[in-house]
N, C-alpha and C positions, 0 to 999 in steps of 0.2 A: 616455367618454374612450377613445381608441384604445389598444389594448394592443400590446406589442412583437410578440406572435404575429400579430395582425391586420395591423400595419403592414408587416411583412416577409414575411408568409405562412408563418410557422413552424408546425410541428405542436406543438411545445413549446419551452420556453426552451432554447437551445443551450448547449453547453459545460457540461453537467451531469456529475456523477460517478457517477450511478446507472446504470452501464452493465453489460450482460452481456459475457462474454468476446468474443462475436462482433462487438461494437460497439467494442471497443478500437482505438485507432490502433496498428497493428502496425508497429513499426520495429525495427531490429536489436537494440537494447538490451532491448526487451520480449521478443523471442523468446529471447534469451539468458537472461533472467530466468525465463521459463516453463520452459526446459529445466532450470535449477537447481531450481525448484520440483518439477518432475516427478521428478527424480532423488532429491530429499529424501524425497518421499512414497514412491516405489517402493523405496528402500533403507532406509526407517525411520531416517533419519539426522537430522542437525541442521544448519541453515544460517542464515546471517546476511545480511539485506538492509539495508545502511546507506547512506543517501544524503542529499542536501540535502532540507529540508522542501519539499513541494510537487511532488516529482518523479514521484509516482504509484505508489510502491512498494506502498502499502496497497490502492489501487484495483486494481492488476494482480493482487496476491496474492488479494484477495477474489474477483475475477472468475474467476481460474483455479480456485480451490478450489470455488467454487459450481458449476462445470461438472463436477465429479467426481460419480459416481453415489452417491446417498445410501444405496443398498442396500448399498454396500461400505465407505463412509467416514463417520466422524463427525468434524465439524470443531468445535473449541472455540476461540473467539476471546476473547483477554484483552488489554486495553490501557488505557493512561492511569492505571495504578496507581503512585503515587509510593512507596507502602509495600508491601514484599513480603508482609507478613502479609495485607493485603487481597487481593492478587492470588492467593495460595495459598488463601485462604479461598473466593474465588470459584471457583477450580478445583475445590476439594474439594466445593463445593455442586453444581457441574456433574456431578460424579461420584457424587452422592448420598451423600456422607459426612456424618457428624455432626460438629459443631464440636469436640467433645472428642477426636476421632480425630487431630487434627493439632496438638494442644497441645505435643507433643514428638515428635522424630524425624519431622517433618512430611513430608520428601521420601520417607522410607521407607514411611510409611503411604499416601501418594498413589501411589507406585509400585506398591504391592501392589493398590490399588484399580483402577489402570489395567490391571494384568495380569488381575485378575479380570473386568473388564468386556470386555476384548478377547477373552479366551478364551471367555467365556460368550455374548457377543453376536455374535461373528463379524465385527465391523466393525473396520477399521483406524482408529486414532485419530490425528488431525492437530491439534497444538496450535500456535496462532498467538499470539505475544506481541508486541503492538505497543507503540510508545513504550518499547522496552527500554532506551534510554539513561537513563531515569528511575529504573531499578532499582538497588538497592545490590548490593554484591559478594555478600553472603550469599544474596540471592534468586537472582542469576544462577548461583551455585553449586548451589542447590537445583534449578534448571531443568536444569543439566548432569547432576545425579544421576538425574533422571527418565529420561535417555536410556540409563542403565545397566540391564541386566537379565541374569540368568543368568551372573554373573561376567563381564560385559562382552562376552558372546558373542552377545547378542541384545537388540534394543530393541523395546519394545512400542508406542512412540509416535514419530511424526515431529514435530520441533520446528522452528518457523520463527520466528526473532527478527527484528523490524523496528525500526529506530531511525534517529536522525539520524547524519550522517556522522562526527561526532567519537567515536561509540562505537567505531569501528575503532581509533582511536588509543588509547582507554582500554584496550582489550583487549590491547594490546601489553605492558602492565605485567606484571611477574613473577607477581603474585598471581592473574592471570587465565590463567596458562599452560595449566592443565588444560582450561578452557573453550575457549580459543583453539584448542587441538589438537582438541577435539571438534567444532569447526565445520568439517566436511568441505568445505562448499560456501559460497561467498560471491558476492554480486552487488551492483551499484550502478547506479542509473539516474543518468546524468550530465546529462540534459537534451537538447534537440533542437538540431540545426543550423538555420541560416536556411532552407535548403530544406525540411527536415523541419517547421519551424514553419509554413510555407505549406501544406504537405500536411496537417498537423494541423488547421489552421484550416478548410481546405476539407472535411476529413473530418467534423468536427463539425457544420458547416453542412449537409452532405449528409444527416446523420442526422436532421435536423429538416425536411427537404424543401426546402432552399434550393439554387438553382443557382449556378454559378460566377460570380465577378465582384462579389460584395458587398463584399469587401475588395480594394482596389487593391494592386498590387505594392509600392508605397511604404508602404502601411498595414501590410502584413505585415512589411516590413523594420523599421518602427518598433515593431511588436509584439515582434519578436525582440530588438531593441536594449534595449527597456525591461524585458523579462521575463527576459533571459538564456537563453531557450529552456526555462525551467522551466514545466511544464504548468499548475500552479495559477495563477501570475501571468498566464499567457497567457489562461486561462479568464476570470479576473476582468477583465482589460483589455479583452478582446473584448466581453464582455457590457456593460461600462460604455460602450464605444465605440458599440455598437449603440443603446444608450439615448440617448446624446448625439446620434447621427445622427437618430434618430426625433424627438427634441425640436427639432432644427434643421431638420426636414422634408427631410432628405437621404435618398436611396435607396442611396447607397454610402458606405463608410467609407474616407476617404483618410488619407495620412500625417500631414497637419497636425492632423486631428481626433484621431488616436491620440496624437500628441505632447502635445496639450493635455490629454487625459484622463489620460495617464500623469503629467503634472506636477500636475494637480489632485488625483490620488489618491496621489501620492508613490510611484508604482511605479517601481522601478529594479532 
């Protein structure tokens, strides 16, 4: 049976997320986000990236941080922990701490472990907490405390919080005032324009060795309408449309085909 790669001449399946920084589609919002990440790391500060699901904040953050020299930085990634105790336990394990060391005054003990490792190892520590909207107030407060050191004159760790857009509204409540003030930098990916959607589609096709013209102008328009310019739905819709085109023995993807696929997959 002919594969998608063989039918269209792809080097691999397009619209994947396993991209290095040099392969990202660079548009103004991504450049702004990278600048926020750069400042967060260089200033050892704390930042928040909160946007709609599927906008690419985790992909961009991962790609940017993976490009940093490992001789200078240590990256710890934590995510998808609904319970703060499990998140902090995983962080303690990454730092080589024993479980009994965080049974009480956990943020204090972890802070001291971070300080010891940074001073002894000579590497700057970057902590990424994904799906931060799932965490309770106590855990978010513990994370804020990790950014304090030397009576608030120095931070031993850069902290990047990633979460869905409603986390921004949640942090406006009074009980989060200290954390809200600690977040020096913020960014949000809001999605692509129609023109950028077309450029994004062509960029990803080019990455797998495809020439221009596979998606018609109307197809790109329908992709934008159905996805709202959000990268993950764009990826899913484009791959599904390519599969439908292959099964229909078509060499191009037109607007009617995209509309049909979007309806079948309930993408809106």
